[in-house]
C-alpha positions as CSV (number, residue, x, y, z in Angstrom):
1,M,156.8,43.1,161.5
2,S,157.3,46.6,160.1
3,S,157.8,45.3,156.6
4,M,154.7,43.1,156.8
5,L,152.6,45.9,158.2
6,S,153.9,48.3,155.5
7,S,152.9,46.1,152.7
8,A,149.5,45.0,154.2
9,L,148.4,48.3,155.6
10,R,149.9,51.1,153.5
11,N,146.7,51.5,151.5
12,L,144.3,51.8,154.5
13,P,142.6,55.2,154.0
14,V,143.7,58.0,156.2
15,S,143.8,60.6,153.5
16,S,144.6,64.3,153.7
17,A,141.1,65.1,152.7
18,W,139.7,62.9,155.5
19,A,141.9,64.6,158.1
20,A,141.0,68.1,156.9
21,G,137.3,67.2,156.8
22,A,137.6,65.8,160.3
23,L,139.2,69.0,161.6
24,A,136.4,71.1,160.1
25,R,133.7,68.8,161.6
26,S,135.4,68.8,165.0
27,L,135.6,72.6,165.0
28,S,131.9,73.0,164.0
29,C,130.9,70.3,166.4
30,S,132.6,72.1,169.3
31,S,130.9,75.4,168.6
32,Q,127.5,73.8,168.8
33,F,127.9,72.9,172.5
34,Q,127.9,76.3,174.0
35,A,125.4,75.0,176.6
36,A,125.1,71.6,178.2
37,V,123.1,69.2,176.0
38,Q,120.7,66.7,177.6
39,P,122.3,63.3,177.5
40,K,120.8,60.4,175.6
41,T,119.2,57.7,177.8
42,K,121.2,54.5,177.9
43,K,121.6,51.7,180.4
44,T,123.8,52.4,183.4
45,L,126.9,50.2,183.8
46,G,126.5,49.6,187.6
47,K,127.0,46.0,188.7
48,T,125.2,44.2,191.4
49,G,127.3,43.7,194.5
50,V,130.0,46.1,193.3
51,K,130.5,49.5,194.8
52,N,130.0,52.5,192.5
53,V,133.1,54.6,192.4
54,V,132.7,58.2,191.4
55,V,134.8,61.2,190.3
56,V,133.9,64.2,192.5
57,E,136.3,66.6,190.9
58,G,139.6,66.7,189.1
59,V,142.1,69.6,188.6
60,R,145.6,70.2,187.2
61,I,147.9,73.1,187.4
62,P,148.7,74.5,184.0
63,F,150.9,72.2,181.9
64,L,154.0,74.2,180.9
65,Q,156.9,73.5,178.5
66,S,159.9,72.3,180.4
67,G,162.5,74.9,181.1
68,T,160.0,77.7,181.6
69,T,158.2,79.0,184.7
70,Y,158.4,75.8,186.8
71,A,162.1,75.2,186.1
72,D,163.3,76.1,189.6
73,L,160.8,74.0,191.5
74,M,160.8,70.3,192.5
75,P,158.2,67.7,191.6
76,H,156.6,67.7,195.0
77,D,156.1,71.5,194.7
78,L,153.9,70.9,191.6
79,A,152.1,67.9,193.1
80,R,151.4,70.0,196.3
81,A,150.0,72.8,194.2
82,A,147.6,70.4,192.4
83,L,146.5,68.9,195.8
84,Q,145.9,72.4,197.2
85,G,144.0,73.3,194.1
86,L,141.8,70.3,194.5
87,L,141.2,71.1,198.2
88,T,140.2,74.7,197.3
89,R,137.9,73.6,194.5
90,T,136.1,71.0,196.5
91,S,136.4,72.2,200.1
92,V,136.8,68.5,201.1
93,P,138.2,68.3,204.7
94,R,141.7,66.9,204.7
95,D,140.9,64.4,207.5
96,V,138.2,62.8,205.4
97,V,140.8,61.6,202.8
98,D,141.7,58.0,203.5
99,Y,144.5,57.5,201.1
100,I,146.6,59.4,198.5
101,V,148.2,57.8,195.4
102,Y,150.4,59.6,192.9
103,G,152.0,58.5,189.7
104,T,155.4,59.7,188.3
105,V,157.9,58.5,185.8
106,I,161.3,60.1,186.4
107,Q,161.7,60.2,190.1
108,E,163.5,62.9,192.1
109,V,165.8,60.8,194.4
110,K,165.2,63.2,197.3
111,T,161.5,62.7,197.2
112,S,161.1,59.2,195.8
113,N,157.7,58.8,197.4
114,V,156.5,62.1,196.0
115,A,152.9,61.4,197.0
116,R,153.8,61.5,200.7
117,E,156.0,64.6,200.4
118,A,153.3,66.5,198.4
119,A,150.6,65.5,200.9
120,L,152.5,66.7,203.9
121,G,153.3,69.9,202.1
122,A,149.6,70.4,201.2
123,G,148.6,70.1,204.9
124,F,147.3,66.6,205.0
125,S,147.7,64.8,208.3
126,D,150.8,62.7,208.8
127,K,148.4,59.9,209.6
128,T,147.1,59.8,206.0
129,P,149.0,57.1,204.1
130,A,150.3,57.9,200.6
131,H,152.3,56.0,198.1
132,T,153.7,56.5,194.6
133,V,153.4,54.3,191.5
134,T,155.1,54.3,188.2
135,M,153.9,52.8,184.9
136,A,155.4,55.2,182.3
137,C,152.8,57.4,180.6
138,I,149.9,55.6,182.3
139,S,151.2,56.2,185.9
140,S,148.3,58.4,187.0
141,N,146.0,56.0,185.3
142,Q,147.5,53.4,187.6
143,A,147.1,55.7,190.6
144,M,143.4,56.2,189.8
145,T,142.6,52.5,189.4
146,T,144.6,51.7,192.5
147,G,142.2,54.1,194.3
148,V,139.2,52.5,192.6
149,G,140.3,49.1,193.8
150,M,140.7,50.3,197.4
151,I,137.2,51.8,197.4
152,A,135.7,48.8,195.7
153,A,137.3,46.5,198.2
154,G,135.9,48.5,201.1
155,Q,139.3,49.6,202.4
156,C,138.6,53.3,201.7
157,D,135.8,55.6,201.0
158,V,137.8,58.7,199.8
159,V,141.0,58.6,197.8
160,V,142.9,61.3,196.1
161,A,144.9,60.2,193.0
162,G,147.1,62.2,190.8
163,G,150.3,62.4,188.9
164,V,153.3,64.7,188.5
165,E,156.3,65.2,186.2
166,L,159.1,67.8,186.2
167,M,161.1,67.5,183.0
168,S,163.0,70.8,183.7
169,D,165.2,69.0,186.3
170,V,165.8,65.3,185.7
171,P,168.5,63.3,187.5
172,I,171.8,63.3,185.7
173,R,174.1,60.6,187.1
174,H,177.9,60.2,187.2
175,S,179.2,57.4,185.1
176,R,179.1,54.0,186.7
177,K,182.9,53.9,187.1
178,M,182.8,57.2,189.0
179,R,179.8,56.1,191.2
180,K,181.6,52.9,192.1
181,T,184.8,54.8,192.9
182,M,183.0,57.4,195.1
183,L,181.1,54.7,197.0
184,T,184.3,52.8,197.6
185,L,186.0,56.1,198.6
186,N,183.3,56.7,201.2
187,R,184.3,53.3,202.9
188,A,188.0,54.0,202.8
189,K,189.4,54.4,206.3
190,T,193.0,55.6,205.8
191,L,194.4,58.5,203.9
192,G,196.5,56.0,201.9
193,Q,193.4,54.1,200.8
194,K,191.7,57.3,199.8
195,L,194.7,58.5,197.8
196,S,195.0,55.1,196.1
197,L,191.4,55.3,194.9
198,I,191.6,58.9,193.8
199,S,194.7,58.1,191.7
200,K,192.7,55.5,189.7
201,I,190.2,58.1,188.5
202,R,190.5,58.7,184.7
203,P,189.1,61.5,182.5
204,D,186.3,59.3,181.1
205,Y,185.0,58.7,184.6
206,F,183.7,62.3,184.5
207,A,181.4,61.7,181.5
208,P,177.8,62.0,182.8
209,E,175.0,59.6,182.1
210,L,172.3,61.7,180.5
211,P,168.7,60.5,180.7
212,A,167.0,59.5,177.4
213,V,163.3,58.7,176.6
214,A,164.4,55.3,175.4
215,E,163.3,51.7,176.0
216,F,165.7,49.8,178.2
217,S,164.9,46.5,176.5
218,T,165.5,47.8,173.0
219,S,167.6,51.0,173.5
220,E,165.3,52.7,171.0
221,T,163.9,56.1,171.7
222,M,160.1,56.4,171.7
223,G,160.3,59.0,168.8
224,H,162.2,56.6,166.7
225,S,159.7,53.9,167.4
226,A,156.8,56.3,166.5
227,D,158.5,57.0,163.2
228,R,158.8,53.3,162.4
229,L,155.2,52.7,163.4
230,A,154.0,55.6,161.2
231,A,155.9,54.1,158.3
232,A,154.6,50.6,158.9
233,F,151.0,51.9,158.8
234,G,151.6,54.2,155.8
235,V,150.9,57.4,157.8
236,S,152.4,60.3,155.8
237,R,154.2,63.4,157.1
238,Q,151.3,65.5,155.8
239,E,148.7,63.5,157.7
240,Q,150.7,63.8,160.9
241,D,151.1,67.5,160.5
242,E,147.4,67.9,159.8
243,Y,146.5,66.0,162.9
244,A,148.9,68.0,165.0
245,L,147.5,71.2,163.7
246,R,144.0,69.9,164.5
247,S,145.1,69.2,168.1
248,H,146.5,72.7,168.6
249,T,143.6,74.4,166.9
250,L,141.0,72.6,169.0
251,A,143.0,73.2,172.2
252,K,143.2,76.9,171.5
253,K,139.5,77.0,170.8
254,A,138.8,75.1,174.1
255,Q,141.1,77.4,176.0
256,D,139.6,80.6,174.6
257,E,136.0,79.3,175.3
258,G,136.8,78.5,178.9
259,L,136.2,74.7,178.4
260,L,139.4,73.6,180.2
261,Q,137.8,73.8,183.6
262,D,140.2,71.5,185.2
263,V,143.0,74.0,185.1
264,V,143.6,75.8,188.4
265,P,145.9,78.8,188.9
266,F,149.3,78.3,190.5
267,K,151.3,81.1,192.2
268,V,154.8,80.2,191.5
269,P,157.1,81.3,194.4
270,G,159.0,84.4,193.3
271,K,157.2,84.6,190.0
272,D,153.8,85.4,188.6
273,T,150.6,83.3,188.9
274,V,150.3,80.8,186.0
275,T,146.8,80.5,184.7
276,K,147.0,78.6,181.5
277,D,148.9,76.0,179.5
278,N,151.8,77.5,177.5
279,G,152.4,74.9,174.8
280,I,149.3,75.5,172.7
281,R,150.7,77.0,169.4
282,P,148.4,76.7,166.3
283,S,150.7,77.1,163.3
284,S,150.3,76.4,159.6
285,M,151.0,73.5,157.4
286,E,153.6,75.6,155.6
287,Q,155.5,76.4,158.8
288,M,155.2,72.8,160.1
289,G,156.5,71.5,156.8
290,K,159.8,73.4,157.2
291,L,160.8,71.3,160.2
292,K,163.3,68.5,159.7
293,P,162.8,64.9,161.0
294,A,163.6,64.7,164.7
295,F,164.5,61.0,165.0
296,V,164.9,59.1,161.8
297,K,167.1,61.3,159.7
298,P,166.9,62.4,156.9
299,Y,163.8,60.6,155.7
300,G,161.6,60.3,158.8
301,T,158.2,61.9,159.3
302,V,158.1,62.5,163.0
303,T,159.1,66.1,163.8
304,A,159.0,68.5,166.8
305,A,155.7,69.9,165.5
306,N,153.8,66.6,165.3
307,S,155.2,65.2,168.6
308,S,154.2,66.0,172.2
309,F,156.8,68.2,174.0
310,L,158.6,67.8,177.2
311,T,156.3,69.1,179.9
312,D,156.1,70.1,183.6
313,G,152.8,69.6,185.4
314,A,150.7,67.9,188.0
315,S,147.1,66.7,188.4
316,A,144.9,65.5,191.2
317,I,141.5,63.9,191.2
318,L,139.1,63.2,194.1
319,I,137.3,59.8,193.9
320,M,134.8,58.4,196.4
321,S,132.3,55.7,196.8
322,E,129.0,57.0,195.6
323,E,127.4,56.6,199.0
324,K,130.2,58.7,200.7
325,A,130.0,61.4,198.1
326,L,126.2,61.8,198.4
327,A,126.4,61.7,202.2
328,M,128.9,64.6,202.1
329,G,126.6,66.5,199.8
330,Y,128.7,66.3,196.6
331,K,127.2,65.9,193.1
332,P,129.6,63.6,191.4
333,K,130.8,64.2,187.8
334,A,131.1,60.7,186.6
335,Y,131.3,57.0,187.5
336,L,134.6,55.2,186.9
337,R,133.6,51.9,185.3
338,D,135.5,49.0,183.7
339,F,139.2,49.4,183.0
340,V,142.0,47.2,181.5
341,Y,145.7,47.2,181.2
342,V,147.5,45.5,178.3
343,S,151.0,44.7,177.2
344,Q,152.4,43.9,173.8
345,D,155.7,43.7,171.9
346,P,157.8,46.7,173.1
347,K,159.8,46.9,169.9
348,D,157.4,46.9,166.9
349,Q,154.1,47.6,168.9
350,L,155.4,49.9,171.6
351,L,152.7,52.6,171.1
352,L,149.8,50.4,170.1
353,G,148.3,50.2,173.7
354,P,145.0,51.8,172.7
355,T,144.5,49.3,169.9
356,Y,144.8,46.4,172.2
357,A,143.0,47.9,175.2
358,T,139.9,49.4,173.5
359,P,138.2,46.2,172.4
360,K,138.9,44.6,175.7
361,V,137.4,47.3,177.8
362,L,134.4,47.5,175.6
363,E,133.8,43.8,176.0
364,R,134.2,44.1,179.8
365,A,131.6,46.8,179.8
366,G,129.2,45.2,177.4
367,L,129.5,48.1,175.0
368,S,130.3,48.6,171.3
369,L,132.4,51.4,169.8
370,S,129.2,53.1,168.6
371,D,128.0,53.4,172.2
372,I,130.9,55.7,173.1
373,D,130.0,59.4,173.0
374,V,133.4,60.8,173.9
375,F,136.9,59.5,173.2
376,E,140.0,60.9,175.0
377,F,143.2,59.2,173.8
378,H,146.7,60.2,174.8
379,E,148.6,61.8,171.9
380,A,152.3,61.0,172.3
381,F,152.8,61.6,168.5
382,A,150.4,62.3,165.7
383,G,151.8,59.3,163.9
384,Q,151.1,57.1,166.9
385,I,147.5,58.3,167.0
386,L,146.9,57.8,163.3
387,A,148.6,54.4,163.3
388,N,146.3,53.2,166.2
389,L,143.3,54.4,164.3
390,K,144.4,52.4,161.3
391,A,145.2,49.3,163.4
392,M,141.8,49.5,165.1
393,D,140.1,49.7,161.7
394,S,142.0,46.7,160.2
395,D,140.5,43.2,160.2
396,W,143.9,42.0,159.0
397,F,145.7,43.4,162.1
398,A,143.0,42.1,164.4
399,Q,143.2,38.6,163.1
400,N,147.0,38.3,162.6
401,Y,148.3,40.2,165.7
402,M,145.4,40.4,168.2
403,G,143.9,37.0,167.9
404,R,140.5,38.5,167.2
405,K,137.9,37.6,164.5
406,S,137.3,41.1,163.4
407,K,138.3,44.7,164.0
408,V,136.8,46.9,166.7
409,G,136.7,49.9,164.3
410,A,138.1,53.4,164.5
411,P,136.5,56.2,166.5
412,S,134.9,59.0,164.6
413,L,137.0,62.2,164.9
414,D,133.8,64.1,165.6
415,K,134.0,62.5,169.1
416,F,137.8,62.3,169.4
417,N,139.9,64.6,171.5
418,T,137.8,67.6,170.5
419,W,139.3,69.9,173.2
420,G,142.8,69.2,172.1
421,G,145.2,66.6,173.4
422,S,148.7,65.9,174.6
423,L,150.3,67.2,171.4
424,S,149.0,70.7,172.3
425,L,148.1,70.7,175.9
426,G,151.3,69.0,177.0
427,H,152.3,65.7,178.4
428,P,153.8,65.6,181.9
429,F,154.3,61.8,181.8
430,G,152.9,61.0,185.2
431,A,150.0,63.4,185.1
432,T,148.2,62.9,181.8
433,G,145.9,60.1,182.8
434,C,144.0,62.3,185.3
435,R,143.6,65.0,182.6
436,L,142.1,62.5,180.2
437,V,139.5,61.2,182.7
438,I,138.3,64.6,184.0
439,T,138.2,66.0,180.4
440,A,136.0,63.0,179.4
441,A,133.7,63.8,182.3
442,H,133.4,67.5,181.4
443,R,132.9,66.7,177.7
444,L,130.1,64.2,178.5
445,K,128.2,66.8,180.4
446,K,128.8,69.5,177.8
447,E,128.0,67.4,174.8
448,G,125.1,65.4,176.2
449,G,126.8,62.0,176.1
450,Q,126.8,59.2,178.6
451,Y,129.8,57.0,178.0
452,G,133.4,58.1,177.5
453,L,136.4,56.0,176.7
454,V,139.9,57.0,177.9
455,A,142.9,55.2,176.4
456,A,146.7,55.7,176.5
457,C,149.9,54.0,175.4
458,A,153.0,53.8,177.6
459,A,156.7,52.9,177.4
460,G,157.4,49.3,177.7
461,G,154.7,48.4,175.2
462,Q,151.8,48.8,177.6
463,G,148.5,50.5,177.6
464,H,145.3,51.3,179.5
465,A,141.7,52.0,178.7
466,M,138.8,52.9,181.0
467,I,135.1,53.6,180.6
468,V,133.8,56.8,182.2
469,E,130.0,57.1,182.6
470,L,128.3,60.5,183.1
471,Y,126.7,60.8,186.5
472,P,122.9,61.4,186.2
473,Q,122.2,65.1,185.9
């Protein structure tokens, strides 16, 4: 597929001038919204006979580069801090919460149901059920839509969803030979049996199995796949660096202007209080250009500068039925409307989830791309984002790979991730989805829009998209 895409799509226009111009437009656009703008009047997406599900509030502890301030903690510590931040922000009584769902990717074996452990640590009743889901980088998306489904079905009125990831301390296993020997040794009854097993241990048994961000089905790392995808769609190194610089520049601007309202402070035990993300690092094209390829060497285009970094963090979001929220005196931020999940080829289309999910969710909601006021897409790699934008704007790709008559079109960068994205803010695998949704809600209010579209890719060749509608102001 890569060779076909390369020849057919290499000339699709994503030029350096276009990227630079989009950056300038995004910066100027952001500065225009110092005060909330009155939203345009459009139809509401409520459906007869279907409960309206609303976002009351969403928070996250600061997203930090792995190996920094959160390095000595455990995942449930981060998730607990996010839950406590949500409780403080909303003053919602703990006993009102019917259910808690969390997403995570790399599970700590001691707290495999991290939702339950975090909930108990945050002071929720032991009578409040909680479970943990995993769906790679869309794990907290799955947590949220699980909550939406429970509310829509009438099983719950109040659900807390969230996600957590701690890349500073991931499980490193003994080799399979050593694990097998140790388990057998544990069952040995006599000294002779134990000594016989120990005598069979060889030096190679001690080689650990280190975790890798790689596909089980293809054994390919996500970064390698991103590099191939960028090459297939003709996305240059310069374009990727320009987009990454855009992300960091916009994130720094949003941070300085106090727009990242979802961030709550976290007093790390034995350390200082953390108040802001620490991965935002606007650089220069010259400095970024000095970095060598990180995955496909020596000719690849994906580098550390145009990739998202390993991140520690957690998020939490309070969702309710509209009736319950109003009865409790809350002013919701947004409605959670239609959503879809998609799957595609995990080898050549691993990171194209947004391309497949976007037209489907628009069709479900009865909207077109031009109806969307705010786009929040997960940025795993700059090349992945730009390849998706090219694919979405290609009739050839739509017809030959998606079974569609025509393209959906590419979002305008004036509306796209204008407060930064995962490249700059960080990407704790299990926590990013909640950040995307609450950011979309905040941007809709700030910028006077009504509909937001959240989309993300995920390992395994999967993806998610959701429509967020501003709650009437």
